[in-house]
C-alpha positions in Angstrom: 159.4 9.5 46.5 162.7 9.5 47.5 165.0 10.9 44.6 168.3 8.6 44.5 170.8 7.8 42.0 169.7 5.4 39.2 170.1 1.5 39.8 173.1 -0.2 38.8 170.6 -3.3 37.4 169.6 -0.7 34.5 173.4 -0.7 33.7 173.8 -4.4 34.2 170.9 -4.9 31.8 171.6 -2.3 29.1 175.9 -3.9 29.2 173.8 -7.6 28.2 172.1 -5.9 25.1 174.9 -3.8 24.1 178.5 -2.3 24.6 178.4 0.7 26.8 181.3 3.0 27.2 183.0 3.9 30.6 181.6 7.6 29.5 178.4 6.0 28.8 178.1 4.5 32.6 179.3 7.4 34.0 176.5 9.4 32.5 173.4 6.8 33.4 174.8 6.4 36.7 174.2 10.2 37.3 170.9 9.8 36.0 168.0 10.9 39.1 164.9 8.4 39.4 162.1 8.2 41.7 161.3 5.2 43.6 158.2 3.6 44.0 156.8 0.1 45.4 154.2 -1.2 44.2 152.0 -4.3 45.2 150.5 -7.0 42.7 148.1 -6.0 40.3 148.0 -2.3 41.2 148.7 -0.8 37.6 151.6 1.5 37.0 150.8 3.0 33.7 147.0 2.2 32.4 146.0 2.5 28.7 145.6 6.1 27.9 147.3 7.9 30.4 150.0 10.6 29.3 153.4 10.4 31.2 156.0 12.6 31.6 157.9 9.8 32.9 159.5 6.4 32.0 160.4 3.6 34.8 163.1 0.9 35.4 162.0 -2.1 36.6 164.0 -2.7 40.1 162.8 -5.6 41.6 160.1 -7.9 40.7 158.2 -8.8 37.6 155.8 -6.0 35.5 153.3 -7.3 32.4 152.5 -5.3 30.0 149.0 -5.7 29.7 146.0 -5.1 26.9 142.1 -5.6 27.8 139.1 -6.7 25.8 136.0 -4.9 25.8 134.5 -7.9 28.6 137.0 -7.9 30.5 139.4 -10.3 29.7 143.4 -9.3 30.2 146.2 -10.5 27.6 149.6 -10.5 28.9 151.8 -9.4 26.1 154.8 -9.5 27.4 157.6 -9.6 30.8 159.8 -7.5 32.2 162.7 -8.4 34.5 164.7 -6.0 37.0 167.1 -4.0 34.4 164.3 -3.6 31.8 162.4 0.0 31.1 158.9 -1.2 29.9 157.6 2.0 28.4 160.8 3.4 27.0 159.0 3.4 23.9 156.5 6.2 25.9 159.7 8.9 25.1 158.2 9.3 21.2 153.9 8.0 22.1 152.3 10.7 23.7 149.7 8.1 24.7 150.1 5.0 26.1 148.4 1.9 24.3 148.5 -0.4 26.6 149.2 -0.8 30.7 152.2 -2.2 33.2 151.0 -4.0 36.0 153.2 -5.9 38.5 152.2 -9.4 38.2 154.6 -9.6 42.2 154.9 -6.9 44.9 157.5 -4.7 42.7 160.0 -2.0 42.6 160.7 0.9 39.9 162.1 4.2 39.1 160.7 6.9 37.4 163.0 8.7 35.1 162.0 11.8 33.7 161.4 12.1 29.9 162.6 15.4 29.3 166.0 14.5 31.2 166.1 11.2 29.3 166.0 13.3 25.9 168.5 15.5 27.0 171.0 12.3 27.2 169.7 10.9 24.1 170.3 14.2 22.5 173.7 15.1 23.5 175.0 11.5 23.7 174.1 9.6 20.5 175.9 6.3 21.8 173.5 5.8 24.7 170.3 6.7 21.8 171.6 4.0 20.1 171.2 1.6 23.2 168.2 2.8 24.4 167.0 2.5 20.7 168.1 -1.2 20.4 166.5 -2.1 23.7 163.1 -1.3 22.4 163.9 -3.2 19.3 165.1 -6.2 21.4 161.5 -5.6 23.3 159.7 -5.6 19.8 161.6 -9.0 19.0 160.6 -10.5 22.5 156.3 -9.4 21.5 157.2 -11.4 18.4 158.3 -14.1 20.2 155.3 -14.3 22.4 153.0 -14.1 19.3 154.0 -17.1 17.6 154.3 -18.9 21.2 150.8 -18.1 21.9 149.5 -18.7 18.4 151.2 -22.0 17.3 152.6 -23.9 20.4 150.2 -26.1 22.3 149.5 -25.4 26.1 152.8 -27.6 27.1 155.4 -26.1 25.0 154.2 -22.3 25.8 154.5 -22.6 29.2 158.0 -24.2 28.6 159.2 -21.7 26.5 158.0 -18.7 28.8 159.7 -20.3 31.6 162.8 -20.4 29.7 162.9 -17.2 28.7 162.4 -16.1 32.4 165.3 -18.0 33.6 167.6 -16.3 30.9 166.5 -13.2 31.3 167.0 -13.1 35.1 169.9 -14.8 34.8 171.7 -12.0 32.8 170.9 -9.3 35.7 172.0 -11.8 38.4 168.4 -12.9 39.9 169.1 -16.4 39.5 171.0 -19.0 40.6 171.5 -22.3 39.3 168.2 -22.1 37.5 166.8 -21.2 40.9 164.3 -18.5 41.3 161.9 -17.0 43.1 158.6 -16.6 41.2 155.7 -16.0 43.2 154.1 -15.1 40.0 150.1 -16.5 40.0 148.8 -19.4 37.8 145.9 -16.8 36.8 149.2 -14.6 35.5 150.3 -17.5 33.4 147.2 -18.1 32.1 146.6 -14.6 30.9 149.9 -14.5 29.8 149.6 -18.3 27.5 146.1 -17.6 26.6 145.0 -20.6 28.9 142.4 -21.0 31.6 143.9 -21.2 35.4 142.4 -25.1 35.5 144.8 -25.8 32.1 147.6 -23.9 33.8 147.7 -26.1 36.5 147.3 -29.2 34.6 150.8 -28.3 32.5 152.5 -27.3 35.5 151.8 -30.9 37.1 153.0 -32.5 33.7 156.4 -30.4 33.7 156.9 -31.7 37.2 155.7 -35.0 36.2 158.4 -35.2 33.6 161.3 -33.8 36.2 161.7 -30.8 34.0 160.7 -28.1 36.9 160.4 -28.3 40.2 158.3 -25.9 42.9 158.5 -25.5 46.6 156.0 -22.0 47.1 157.3 -19.1 45.2 161.0 -21.2 44.7 160.9 -22.7 41.2 164.0 -24.8 39.6 164.3 -25.9 36.0 165.7 -29.0 37.2 166.3 -30.6 33.8 167.3 -27.3 32.1 168.3 -29.2 28.9 165.0 -31.2 28.6 162.7 -27.9 29.7 164.7 -25.9 26.4 163.6 -28.9 23.9 160.3 -28.8 25.0 159.7 -25.1 24.7 161.4 -25.3 21.5 163.4 -22.7 23.1 166.5 -20.6 21.0 167.0 -17.4 22.9 168.5 -15.9 19.8 165.8 -13.2 19.6 166.6 -11.6 22.9 169.6 -10.9 21.7 172.1 -11.1 24.8 175.8 -10.4 24.3 176.4 -14.1 25.4 177.0 -16.8 22.4 174.0 -18.7 23.3 171.6 -17.7 25.6 169.5 -20.8 25.3 172.3 -22.8 26.6 173.1 -20.9 29.8 
């Protein structure tokens, strides 16, 4: 894995959730990372690992995953470019979930000792990292509500709205159009639905004119309608934009 400067995608993501001073940006730009590419479903970290590195998503889509005793997978969150999915690993010695690419992805690893040194020496960056992990917790709470209390149609619309808002914030989507080669099986694992049910719900959303898909190309054809269908309020993403749900 070749060592390269930290991608600007990390800085752009952090700027969507908190103000970064120019001095903070310079420090983050100096952090060295090691890039690595992964194919879909090739775990980056596994439940029980004791890592000395954290990683930032550079391209693709990562899921945090848990397995039941009988081998069923639950995806508990999505992570898009700019996210640091395992930042909490700085303070936890053992991983309590796995991190799995849901499509071909590229990540950048950062040493824990380097990140700890930055946090010790630059409290403003430590606060931004802390805010990022707190927002991750807010997303988990929303996902619990989504899976536990919304019907399948609403669940699907909601998760698609979230992906659009998060991808748009880091410049990975234009005019509500994105390339999302995520499988229906992965969507089912995120929403607690069978693959057959996922297929049926996506057909319903297309029939109602809310989305269109061509291969891996996804388009939110009726964004206001998709927001209503998903009972979506982007407040929990805590982006600096005035109202994320109206992007």
